[in-house]
C-alpha positions in Angstrom: 71.2 88.1 107.5 73.4 87.8 110.6 72.6 84.7 112.6 70.4 83.1 109.8 73.1 81.2 107.9 71.5 77.8 108.6 68.1 79.0 107.4 69.7 80.5 104.2 71.2 77.1 103.5 67.8 75.4 104.0 66.3 77.9 101.5 69.0 77.2 98.9 68.5 73.4 99.3 64.8 74.0 98.7 65.5 76.0 95.5 68.0 73.4 94.3 65.4 70.6 94.8 62.8 72.5 92.9 65.2 73.0 90.0 65.6 69.2 90.1 61.8 68.8 89.9 61.4 67.9 93.6 58.8 70.1 95.1 59.1 71.2 98.7 57.6 73.5 101.3 59.7 75.4 104.0 58.0 77.1 106.9 59.6 80.0 108.7 58.0 80.9 112.0 59.0 83.6 114.5 57.9 86.8 116.2 57.5 90.0 114.3 60.9 91.4 113.3 62.7 88.1 113.7 63.9 88.1 110.1 61.2 86.2 108.2 60.7 88.9 105.6 64.5 89.3 105.1 64.8 85.6 104.5 61.9 85.7 102.0 63.7 88.5 100.2 66.9 86.5 100.3 65.1 83.5 98.7 63.8 85.8 96.0 67.3 87.1 95.3 68.6 83.5 95.1 65.8 82.3 92.7 67.7 83.0 89.5 66.1 81.4 86.5 62.8 80.9 88.3 59.3 82.3 88.2 58.8 84.1 91.5 55.3 84.5 92.9 55.0 86.6 96.1 52.0 87.3 98.3 51.9 89.1 101.7 49.0 88.5 104.0 47.4 91.6 105.4 45.5 91.8 108.7 42.8 94.1 107.3 42.2 91.5 104.6 42.2 88.2 106.5 38.4 88.1 106.2 38.3 89.2 102.5 37.9 85.9 100.7 40.4 85.0 97.9 42.4 88.2 98.3 45.7 86.2 98.8 45.0 83.6 96.2 44.2 86.2 93.6 47.5 88.0 94.4 49.4 84.7 94.1 47.9 83.5 90.8 47.4 86.7 88.9 50.9 86.7 87.4 50.1 83.3 85.9 47.2 84.7 83.9 49.0 83.9 80.6 49.2 80.1 81.5 45.5 79.6 82.2 44.7 78.5 78.6 47.2 75.6 79.1 44.9 74.1 81.8 42.4 71.3 81.4 38.8 72.3 80.9 37.6 72.3 84.6 40.5 74.2 86.2 40.7 76.5 83.2 37.1 77.6 83.7 37.6 78.2 87.4 40.9 80.0 87.0 39.6 82.2 84.2 36.5 83.2 86.2 38.5 83.7 89.3 41.2 85.9 87.7 38.6 87.9 85.7 36.8 88.7 88.9 33.4 87.3 87.8 33.1 84.4 90.2 33.1 80.7 89.2 30.1 79.0 87.6 30.0 76.1 90.0 30.4 77.8 93.3 33.9 76.4 93.9 34.9 75.5 97.4 38.4 76.1 98.8 39.5 72.6 97.7 38.2 73.2 94.1 40.2 76.4 94.1 43.2 74.4 95.6 43.0 72.0 92.7 43.0 74.9 90.3 45.9 76.5 92.1 47.8 73.2 91.9 47.1 72.9 88.2 48.3 76.4 87.5 51.5 76.1 89.5 52.3 72.8 87.8 51.7 74.2 84.3 53.9 77.2 85.1 56.6 74.9 86.5 56.8 73.0 83.2 58.1 76.2 81.6 60.6 77.1 84.4 61.0 76.4 88.1 58.7 78.3 90.4 59.3 79.9 93.8 56.2 80.7 95.8 56.7 83.1 98.8 53.9 83.7 101.2 54.9 86.3 103.8 52.8 87.1 106.9 50.9 83.9 106.2 49.0 84.3 109.5 46.9 87.1 107.8 46.1 85.1 104.7 42.3 84.8 104.3 40.9 81.4 105.2 39.6 80.5 101.8 42.9 81.3 100.1 44.8 79.5 102.9 42.9 76.2 102.5 43.2 76.4 98.7 47.0 77.0 98.9 47.4 74.2 101.5 45.5 71.7 99.2 47.8 72.7 96.3 51.1 72.7 98.3 50.3 69.3 99.9 49.9 67.7 96.5 53.1 69.0 94.9 55.5 66.2 94.4 57.6 65.8 91.2 57.1 69.4 90.3 59.6 72.2 90.0 58.0 74.3 92.7 59.5 75.6 95.9 57.3 77.2 98.6 58.5 79.4 101.4 55.9 80.2 104.1 56.6 82.9 106.7 54.3 83.0 109.6 54.2 84.9 112.9 54.1 83.0 116.2 50.5 82.3 117.2 51.1 84.4 120.3 51.8 87.3 117.9 48.7 86.8 115.8 45.7 86.8 118.2 46.4 83.1 118.8 45.2 82.4 115.3 46.7 79.3 113.8 48.3 79.6 110.4 45.5 79.3 107.8 47.7 77.3 105.5 47.7 74.0 107.4 50.1 71.2 106.4 52.5 68.6 107.7 55.6 70.5 106.3 58.4 71.4 108.6 58.6 74.7 110.4 61.9 76.4 111.2 61.6 78.5 114.3 63.4 81.8 114.2 64.6 82.6 117.7 66.4 85.7 118.9 70.0 86.4 118.0 72.8 85.5 120.4 74.9 88.4 121.8 77.8 87.8 119.5 75.5 87.8 116.5 74.0 91.1 117.7 77.5 92.5 118.0 78.2 91.6 114.4 74.8 92.9 113.2 75.3 96.3 114.7 79.0 96.7 114.0 78.3 98.7 110.9 76.2 101.1 112.9 79.0 102.3 115.1 77.6 100.3 118.1 80.2 99.1 120.6 80.1 95.4 121.6 79.0 96.2 125.2 76.1 98.4 124.0 75.1 95.8 121.4 75.0 93.1 124.1 72.8 95.2 126.3 70.5 96.0 123.4 70.3 92.3 122.5 69.0 91.5 126.0 66.6 94.4 125.9 65.2 93.5 122.5 65.1 89.7 123.1 67.5 89.3 120.2 64.9 90.5 117.7 66.9 91.7 114.6 64.4 94.3 113.4 64.0 95.6 116.9 67.8 96.0 117.3 68.1 97.9 114.0 65.1 100.1 114.8 66.4 100.9 118.3 69.8 101.9 116.9 68.2 104.4 114.5 66.8 106.3 117.5 70.0 106.4 119.5 72.5 109.3 119.6 76.1 108.7 118.6 77.1 108.9 122.3 74.5 106.3 123.3 75.8 103.9 120.5 79.3 104.1 121.9 78.3 103.9 125.5 79.4 107.4 126.2 75.9 108.3 127.2 73.4 106.1 129.1 70.8 104.2 127.2 67.2 105.1 127.7 65.4 102.9 130.2 63.5 101.3 128.8 64.9 101.4 125.3 62.5 103.3 123.0 61.2 100.1 121.3 59.3 97.0 122.4 60.3 93.6 121.1 57.9 93.9 118.2 59.5 97.0 116.7 56.3 99.0 116.4 57.3 101.9 118.5 60.3 102.7 116.4 58.3 102.2 113.2 55.8 104.7 114.6 58.5 107.2 115.4 59.8 106.9 111.8 56.3 107.7 110.6 56.0 110.6 112.9 58.8 112.3 111.0 56.6 112.5 107.9 54.4 115.4 106.9 50.6 114.9 107.5 50.0 114.7 103.7 52.6 112.0 103.4 50.9 109.9 106.1 47.6 110.4 104.3 49.2 109.0 101.1 50.6 106.0 103.0 47.2 105.3 104.6 45.8 105.0 101.0 48.4 102.4 100.3 48.0 100.6 103.6 44.3 99.9 103.2 44.8 98.6 99.6 45.2 95.1 98.5 48.0 93.7 96.5 45.9 93.6 93.3 44.9 97.3 93.7 48.4 98.8 93.8 48.5 99.5 90.0 45.7 102.0 90.6 47.5 103.7 93.5 47.9 107.0 91.5 44.1 107.2 90.8 43.3 106.5 94.5 45.8 109.1 95.7 44.3 111.6 93.2 40.8 110.8 94.6 42.2 112.0 98.0 43.6 115.1 96.4 47.2 113.8 96.8 50.0 113.6 94.3 52.1 110.4 94.0 55.2 112.6 94.8 53.8 112.5 98.4 55.5 109.1 98.7 59.0 110.4 97.9 59.8 111.4 101.5 58.5 108.0 102.7 60.8 106.3 100.3 63.8 108.4 101.5 63.0 107.5 105.1 62.9 103.7 104.3 59.1 103.3 104.7 58.3 102.3 101.1 60.3 101.1 98.2 59.4 100.6 94.5 59.1 97.2 93.0 58.2 96.8 89.3 56.9 100.3 89.3 54.7 99.8 92.3 55.1 101.2 95.9 55.4 98.6 98.6 56.1 98.9 102.3 59.6 97.9 103.3 58.3 95.7 106.0 54.8 94.5 107.0 55.2 96.1 110.4 55.4 99.5 108.8 52.1 98.9 107.0 50.5 98.0 110.3 52.0 101.0 112.0 50.6 103.3 109.2 47.1 101.9 109.8 47.4 102.6 113.5 49.1 106.0 113.3 46.7 107.3 110.7 43.7 107.1 112.9 40.1 106.2 112.1 39.2 109.3 110.1 42.2 109.0 107.8 41.4 105.3 107.4 37.8 106.0 106.4 39.0 108.6 103.9 41.5 106.2 102.4 38.8 103.5 102.1 36.4 106.0 100.5 39.1 106.9 97.9 39.3 103.3 96.8 35.5 102.7 97.0 34.8 105.6 94.7 37.1 104.5 91.9 35.5 103.4 88.6 35.9 99.7 87.8 36.6 98.4 91.3 35.3 94.8 91.6 32.2 94.5 93.8 34.0 92.5 96.5 36.7 95.1 96.9 34.3 98.0 96.6 32.1 96.5 99.4 35.2 96.1 101.6 36.2 99.7 101.1 32.7 101.1 101.3 32.2 99.4 104.7 35.6 100.7 105.9 34.5 104.2 104.9 31.1 104.2 106.6 30.1 104.8 110.2 26.7 103.6 111.4 24.0 101.7 109.4 23.5 102.1 105.6 21.3 100.1 103.3 23.6 101.0 100.4 26.6 99.5 102.2 24.5 96.5 103.3 23.3 95.8 99.8 26.8 96.1 98.3 28.2 93.7 100.9 25.4 91.2 100.1 26.2 91.4 96.4 29.9 91.0 97.3 28.9 87.9 99.3 27.1 86.4 96.3 30.2 86.9 94.1 32.4 85.5 96.9 30.2 82.4 97.1 30.5 81.9 93.3 34.3 82.2 93.6 35.0 80.3 96.7 31.9 78.4 97.9 29.6 79.2 100.8 32.5 79.7 103.3 33.7 82.7 101.3 30.6 84.7 101.7 30.1 84.4 105.5 31.9 87.5 106.7 30.5 89.7 104.0 27.0 88.6 105.0 27.7 89.2 108.6 28.8 92.7 107.9 25.8 93.2 105.6 23.5 92.4 108.5 25.4 94.8 110.8 25.0 97.7 108.3 21.2 96.9 107.7 19.0 99.6 109.2 15.7 97.8 108.6 14.9 94.8 111.0 13.5 92.4 108.4 16.4 92.9 106.1 18.8 92.6 109.0 17.2 89.3 110.1 17.2 88.0 106.5 20.8 88.7 106.0 21.7 87.2 109.4 19.9 84.0 108.5 21.8 83.9 105.2 25.0 84.4 107.1 24.0 81.8 109.6 23.2 79.2 106.9 26.6 79.9 105.2 28.5 79.7 108.5 26.7 76.4 109.3 27.7 74.9 105.9 31.2 76.3 106.4 31.6 74.5 109.7 31.5 77.8 111.8 28.7 76.6 114.0 29.4 78.9 116.9 29.0 81.9 114.6 25.9 80.4 113.1 24.4 79.9 116.5 25.2 83.5 117.5 23.5 84.9 114.4 20.4 82.7 114.7 20.1 83.7 118.4 20.2 87.4 117.4 17.3 86.9 115.0 15.2 85.0 117.6 16.0 87.8 120.1 14.3 90.5 117.9 11.1 91.8 119.6 7.9 90.4 118.1 6.8 93.9 117.0 10.1 94.8 115.4 8.9 94.0 111.9 10.6 90.7 111.4 8.1 88.6 109.5 6.9 85.3 111.0 8.4 83.3 108.1 11.9 84.5 109.0 11.3 83.4 112.6 10.3 80.0 111.5 13.4 79.7 109.4 15.5 80.8 112.4 13.8 78.2 114.6 14.5 75.5 112.0 18.1 76.5 111.5 18.7 76.7 115.2 17.4 73.2 115.5 19.5 72.1 112.6 22.6 73.4 114.5 21.5 71.5 117.6 21.1 68.2 115.6 24.9 68.0 115.2 26.1 69.9 118.3 24.3 68.2 121.2 25.5 65.0 122.8 25.2 61.9 120.6 21.7 60.4 121.2 20.2 63.6 122.6 19.3 65.4 119.3 15.7 64.2 119.2 15.0 65.5 122.7 16.0 69.0 121.6 14.8 69.1 118.0 11.4 67.2 118.2 9.7 70.1 120.0 10.8 72.5 117.2 9.4 70.1 114.6 6.1 69.9 116.4 6.0 73.7 116.6 6.7 74.1 112.8 4.2 71.4 111.6 1.3 73.9 111.5 2.8 77.1 110.1 5.7 75.6 108.1 5.2 71.9 107.4 7.9 71.9 104.7 10.5 73.2 107.1 9.4 70.7 109.7 9.8 67.9 107.1 13.3 69.1 106.1 14.3 69.3 109.7 12.7 65.9 110.4 14.7 64.2 107.6 17.9 65.8 109.0 17.1 64.5 112.4 16.4 61.0 111.0 19.9 61.0 109.4 21.5 62.1 112.7 19.6 59.5 114.7 20.7 56.8 112.2 24.3 57.9 112.4 24.3 57.6 116.2 22.7 54.2 116.1 19.1 55.1 117.0 17.9 53.1 114.0 14.6 52.0 115.3 13.6 55.4 116.6 14.9 57.0 113.4 12.8 54.7 111.3 9.7 55.6 113.3 10.4 59.3 112.8 10.9 58.8 109.1 7.4 57.3 108.9 6.0 60.3 110.9 7.7 62.8 108.6 6.2 61.1 105.6 2.7 61.8 107.0 3.2 65.6 107.3 1.1 67.9 105.1 4.0 68.7 102.8 3.3 71.1 99.9 6.7 71.3 98.1 7.0 68.4 95.6 10.7 68.1 96.1 10.4 67.9 99.9 7.5 65.5 99.5 9.7 63.2 97.5 12.6 63.6 100.0 10.3 62.5 102.8 9.0 59.5 100.8 12.5 58.5 99.8 13.9 58.9 103.4 11.1 56.6 104.7 11.7 54.1 101.9 15.5 54.0 102.6 15.4 53.8 106.3 12.6 51.3 106.6 14.4 49.1 104.0 17.6 49.3 106.1 15.6 48.2 109.1 14.1 45.3 107.3 10.9 46.5 105.8 10.9 46.8 102.0 7.2 47.9 101.8 7.8 51.7 101.4 10.5 51.0 98.9 8.2 48.9 96.7 5.6 51.7 96.9 8.1 54.4 96.0 9.2 52.3 93.0 5.6 51.9 91.8 5.0 55.7 92.0 8.1 57.4 90.9 11.8 57.3 90.1 13.9 57.2 93.3 16.2 59.8 91.7 13.4 62.2 91.0 14.0 65.9 91.9 17.7 65.1 92.1 19.1 68.5 91.1 16.7 70.5 93.3 17.3 68.2 96.3 21.1 68.3 95.9 20.9 72.0 96.1 18.7 72.0 99.2 19.7 68.8 100.9 23.1 67.5 99.8 22.8 64.3 101.8 20.1 63.1 99.3 22.6 61.7 96.8 24.3 59.8 99.6 20.9 58.2 100.4 20.6 57.2 96.7 23.9 55.5 96.8 22.8 53.4 99.8 19.4 52.7 98.2 21.0 51.3 95.0 23.0 48.9 96.9 20.4 47.7 99.5 17.8 47.3 96.8 20.1 45.0 94.7 20.5 47.6 91.9 24.2 47.1 92.1 25.0 47.3 88.4 22.8 50.4 87.8 24.1 51.9 91.0 27.7 51.4 89.9 27.0 53.1 86.6 25.4 56.1 88.3 28.1 56.3 91.0 30.7 56.2 88.2 28.9 59.1 86.6 28.7 61.0 89.9 32.4 60.5 90.6 33.3 61.7 87.1 31.0 64.7 87.5 32.5 65.7 90.8 36.0 65.3 89.4 35.1 67.6 86.6 33.9 70.1 89.1 36.9 69.4 91.3 34.3 69.0 94.1 36.8 67.5 96.6 34.5 67.9 99.6 31.7 65.9 98.0 33.8 63.2 96.5 34.6 60.9 99.5 31.1 59.5 100.0 30.5 58.3 96.4 34.0 56.9 96.4 33.2 54.9 99.5 29.9 53.7 98.1 31.6 52.6 94.9 34.1 50.7 97.0 31.2 48.9 98.7 29.8 48.0 95.3 33.2 46.8 94.2 33.6 44.6 97.2 30.4 42.8 96.0 31.9 42.3 92.6 35.2 41.2 94.0 37.2 44.2 92.7 39.2 44.5 95.9 42.1 46.4 94.4 39.8 49.0 92.9 37.9 49.3 96.2 41.2 49.9 97.9 42.1 52.6 95.5 38.8 54.4 95.9 39.1 54.2 99.7 42.6 55.5 99.7 41.5 58.5 97.8 38.4 58.9 100.0 40.5 58.9 103.2 42.9 61.5 101.9 40.1 63.8 100.8 38.3 63.3 104.1 41.4 64.3 106.0 42.1 67.3 103.7 38.5 68.6 103.9 38.1 68.0 107.6 35.5 65.2 107.4 36.9 63.2 110.3 33.8 61.1 111.1 33.3 60.0 107.5 37.0 59.1 107.5 36.3 56.7 110.3 34.0 54.7 108.1 36.5 54.9 105.3 39.4 53.7 107.5 37.3 50.6 108.5 36.5 49.8 104.9 40.1 50.3 103.8 41.0 47.9 106.6 38.6 45.4 105.1 40.4 45.6 101.7 43.8 45.1 103.6 42.4 42.1 105.4 41.3 40.5 102.2 44.7 41.1 100.7 46.5 39.8 103.7 48.1 43.0 104.9 47.8 42.4 108.7 49.5 45.6 110.0 47.5 47.9 107.7 44.2 46.1 108.5 44.8 46.4 112.2 45.9 50.0 112.0 42.9 51.1 109.9 40.5 49.2 112.2 42.0 50.9 115.3 41.6 54.3 113.6 38.0 53.6 113.0 37.5 52.4 116.6 39.1 55.6 117.9 36.7 57.7 115.7 33.8 55.7 117.1 35.0 56.3 120.7 35.5 60.0 120.2 32.3 60.7 118.2 29.9 58.3 119.9 28.8 56.9 116.5 28.3 53.2 117.3 27.6 52.1 113.7 31.3 52.6 113.0 31.8 49.7 115.4 30.0 47.4 112.9 32.6 48.2 110.2 35.7 48.1 112.4 35.0 44.8 114.2 33.9 43.2 110.9 37.3 44.2 109.5 39.1 42.6 112.4 36.9 39.5 112.2 37.6 39.1 108.5 41.4 39.6 109.2 41.5 36.9 111.9 39.5 34.6 109.7 42.0 35.0 106.8 44.9 34.4 109.2 43.3 31.0 110.3 42.3 32.2 113.8 38.5 31.4 113.9 38.2 31.8 117.7 39.6 35.4 117.5 37.4 36.0 114.4 34.3 34.8 116.2 35.0 37.1 119.1 35.0 40.2 116.9 32.0 39.0 114.9 30.1 38.3 118.1 30.4 42.0 118.8 29.2 42.8 115.3 26.1 40.6 115.7 25.3 42.1 119.2 25.8 45.7 118.0 23.7 45.2 114.9 20.9 43.7 117.0 21.1 46.5 119.5 21.0 49.1 116.8 18.2 47.5 114.9 20.3 47.1 111.7 18.3 44.4 109.9 19.5 44.5 106.3 22.3 42.0 105.6 24.0 44.2 103.1 24.6 47.2 105.4 27.6 45.3 106.7 27.9 41.8 105.2 29.1 40.0 108.3 26.8 37.0 108.5 28.7 34.5 106.3 32.0 35.4 108.0 30.4 34.8 111.4 29.1 31.4 110.4 32.5 30.4 109.0 34.3 31.6 112.2 31.8 29.9 114.5 32.2 26.6 112.6 35.9 26.9 112.8 35.7 27.5 116.5 33.5 24.4 117.0 30.4 26.5 117.9 28.0 24.7 115.5 24.7 25.5 117.2 25.5 29.2 117.2 26.5 29.0 113.5 23.2 27.5 112.7 21.4 30.3 114.6 23.3 33.0 112.7 22.5 31.3 109.4 18.8 31.0 110.2 18.8 34.7 111.1 20.4 35.6 107.8 17.8 33.5 105.9 15.0 35.3 107.7 16.5 38.8 107.2 17.1 38.0 103.5 13.5 37.1 103.0 12.2 40.1 105.1 14.3 42.5 103.0 13.5 40.8 99.7 17.2 40.8 98.8 18.3 38.4 96.1 22.0 39.0 96.9 21.4 38.2 100.6 19.4 35.1 99.7 22.3 33.8 97.7 24.7 34.4 100.6 22.2 32.8 103.0 22.0 29.7 100.8 25.8 29.3 101.2 25.5 29.5 105.0 22.6 27.1 105.1 24.8 24.6 103.2 27.7 25.0 105.6 25.6 24.3 108.7 23.6 21.5 107.0 24.1 17.8 107.8 26.9 16.1 105.7 24.4 14.2 103.6 22.7 17.4 102.4 25.7 19.8 102.4 27.1 18.8 99.0 23.8 19.4 97.1 23.2 22.7 98.9 26.7 23.9 98.4 26.5 23.2 94.7 23.2 25.1 94.5 24.8 28.0 96.4 27.7 28.1 93.9 25.2 28.5 91.0 23.2 31.1 92.9 26.3 33.2 93.6 27.2 33.7 89.9 28.3 37.3 89.6 29.4 37.4 93.2 33.0 36.1 92.7 34.3 36.5 96.2 31.3 34.8 97.8 31.2 32.2 95.1 34.9 31.3 95.5 34.5 31.0 99.3 31.6 28.6 98.8 33.6 26.6 96.2 36.4 26.4 98.8 34.0 25.1 101.4 32.6 22.6 98.9 36.1 21.3 98.0 37.0 21.0 101.7 33.8 19.2 102.4 34.4 16.7 99.6 38.0 16.1 100.5 37.0 15.4 104.1 34.5 12.8 102.9 37.1 11.1 100.8 35.9 12.4 97.5 39.3 13.7 96.6 39.0 13.8 92.8 35.6 15.6 93.0 37.2 18.2 95.3 39.8 19.3 92.8 37.5 21.2 90.4 35.9 23.6 93.0 39.2 24.0 94.8 41.0 24.9 91.6 38.3 27.3 90.6 38.4 28.9 94.1 42.2 29.2 94.0 42.2 30.8 90.6 39.5 33.3 91.6 41.2 34.2 94.9 44.5 34.7 93.1 42.9 36.8 90.4 41.2 39.0 93.0 44.4 39.4 95.0 42.7 37.8 98.1 45.9 36.3 99.4 45.0 34.5 102.6 42.1 32.6 101.0 44.2 31.9 97.9 46.9 30.3 100.0 44.2 28.2 101.9 42.6 27.1 98.6 46.0 26.2 97.1 46.9 24.2 100.2 43.6 22.3 100.0 44.1 21.7 96.3 47.6 20.3 96.8 46.2 18.0 99.6 43.7 16.8 97.0 46.5 16.0 94.6 45.9 19.0 92.3 48.1 22.0 91.4 47.1 25.6 91.2 47.6 27.3 87.9 50.3 30.0 87.8 48.6 33.3 88.3 48.3 35.3 85.1 47.4 38.5 86.9 49.9 41.2 87.9 50.9 41.6 91.5 49.0 44.8 92.1 49.7 44.4 95.8 53.3 45.5 95.2 52.1 49.0 94.2 51.6 51.8 96.7 48.1 53.2 97.0 48.9 56.2 94.9 50.6 54.0 92.2 47.5 51.7 92.3 45.2 54.6 91.7 47.2 55.8 88.7 47.7 52.3 87.4 44.0 51.6 87.3 43.1 55.0 85.8 45.7 54.5 83.0 44.6 50.9 82.4 41.1 52.3 81.9 42.5 54.5 79.0 43.0 57.9 80.7 45.9 60.1 79.6 48.4 61.4 82.1 46.8 64.8 81.9 43.4 63.3 82.5 44.6 61.2 85.4 46.2 64.3 87.0 43.0 66.3 86.7 40.9 63.4 88.1 43.2 62.7 91.1 44.2 66.3 91.7 47.8 65.7 90.9 50.2 67.4 88.5 51.1 65.7 85.2 54.7 65.4 86.3 53.7 63.6 89.5 51.5 61.2 87.5 54.5 60.5 85.2 56.8 59.8 88.1 54.4 57.3 89.7 53.5 55.7 86.4 57.2 55.1 85.8 57.3 53.2 89.1 54.2 51.2 88.1 55.9 50.1 84.8 59.0 49.1 86.7 57.2 47.1 89.4 54.9 45.3 87.0 57.5 44.7 84.3 55.6 46.4 81.5 56.9 48.9 78.9 53.7 50.3 77.4 50.2 51.5 78.4 48.7 48.8 76.2 50.6 46.1 78.1 49.5 47.6 81.4 45.9 47.6 80.3 46.1 44.0 79.3 47.7 43.0 82.6 45.1 44.8 84.7 42.2 43.4 82.6 43.5 39.9 83.3 43.3 40.4 87.1 
């Protein structure tokens, strides 16, 4: 441990914090042989009274999904029954090797990993050590990262040891996170002198070796093993160059060269095995005709050691050296030994069978495809990609090869590996026409290739690339053409080509579709997009013929964006209450499945519905969670919309720095992605903020941009982004009365065109605001009545009515609407408008009632989420499962909520929140 005293202290601080229920992650990064593994071993030795979980990544298994996660969690098998239902089902299926029922993605697995670590930590503190993290498979890495990021008040310490990217094929660490990394540099000469003093090395020689080895500790120790006594003391010259590169592999190879061939064969059997297979090492050795005693000489020479009755390599470099030194034939024989064992799980058997086979083989291909199916069940589509790619490579028959390549391409596409997907599709399309690949597979390849292009070409260019493919598929494969067409409509809509997209939606609807589910999807897409563009006709027709949610399960499997469309339809068609119920059910369903990738969109749609009902705090809580999940699951564009909407909540609550920061994040996403619709949301947020701050001119400037962008995009429905009333108010405040009247008239026309009762009620309020003084009072009173059930809009109309009456000298008549507005704003937490209403009420001789609601604005976003969930009656365990937090973390935040709100019981908390 020479030269690593500071790092050892960091490790001990980490362990002490975990024993005090403060979780932490420490990253150790350095070149091979820099001391990472030694520090990991030191952490394990210091973890007295702790459960220790160790996993070591392996280069040969970095594409074997879930290998590392299974090795990490298998020792916690006895704690699975303590988990809530959803993570218990996933964990049990995972550890039993039978897959998961719901096709869990890495983030579902991450939530399960978190739950299992948290439960284990309630018994005693836990140390997690992940050595050679750069070789952890991607599915395991993302699952671990999800869990480690969410550890907080848990007795868990995590040590990650990762090689420098330059030493790992420039591959970034597959366990991404914002935790700190300690860089392990080379030793200084004086440290090298002390390190080698016990090996009879003189200081001058030690200093020379330190320079030659770049201060790498392992390299120094390995070099010394190969030097003569005279060379160590300087009596004889050192070899030039020294017999070891900076990685230490040459000396490791020399150590292996001293072993008998049979011993190296035995080590090869160990080297190709995974952590979970080591208990069967004796059977595997026997399958190669080897006796376990073949490892004894390797143990004496410091190549392997025994831990808990199992042989393990002393250092990961030695395992890598064995694989290299053994040669391809010995590696294939070692893989064959494992593949032939009875009871080997299909994923492992496929891995070993492929490693043992040269050339093509339908048996290997079929086994790999079965392994991919199991991997998908365990870890989602991403987990099966590499097995499917290898299955195609081993396929001797062209049609089967093409089919497996298309399966792999679809999985790669859904997993975000679009370059690989494009490569696979291109290979299918490159097959000769007489190769035996059936025409239907070529059509699928064309459609998938076009689907890839929808999202990879420059914004606005997708239709130029994809439309010719749709036209080509209309005759032989109209259902594929329709699916591709709907996808293109969505892409065009997202890039602001609303008019063109709506026209395409109408064309897709006219295709000769035979599949009932795809027929419904085409009808629904046309209804949704034409309604958004201001034509409710197809929506009325759809409602007359069928339920908009028909074929839900089938379409969710084949076209996941369908449910997103349903969310938008409920809102735009004024089915807010029913939509909120269904979205609540969808959110609860996705939470039970721990489907973190799918959760952000329904959370954002629920926030939109809650803005309509004035539940600003609840909207903020949903959006906070949506942003976090978007960032964790790599959905950056969707996060842009969520940031803008979160800024809207902050603007209403009067948090100027947060509102501006969130709007700027959204604008940056719009600039980088070319998605102009995000501009509508971001500038609306900024306009609303300036309006609340009493700066109507600045508000009008932002809302002018919203109006121009909406007109340019063809966004006609007033509820897509509800900016009209804000624009009218800003224009009136800026003295631009004629323009305010024009915006109001446009809103009236759009509300009628879209047949939206909600929009008509808002339009009535804007009409009243721009009306002559002698008509304004009656129109405002009518608008107040029409806006029942729209508390935020109604309170703003009441405020305007009170201001109008006070300006006209009707001070006493102004008090009632002003008092009602002040009370509503205060109850909703809409601080800027509450202050304005209270000031107007005081000017009218009235006094605002003391707010009965708690100050939810004093809570952090996480505390607010937990507060609202507990107030709705959820237990701490249920809250943790829903929000992907441990029970201890929920308890910690809930304690802060009680303190900040001055309550002492859950019942008190529920009453306070209900009064808001």
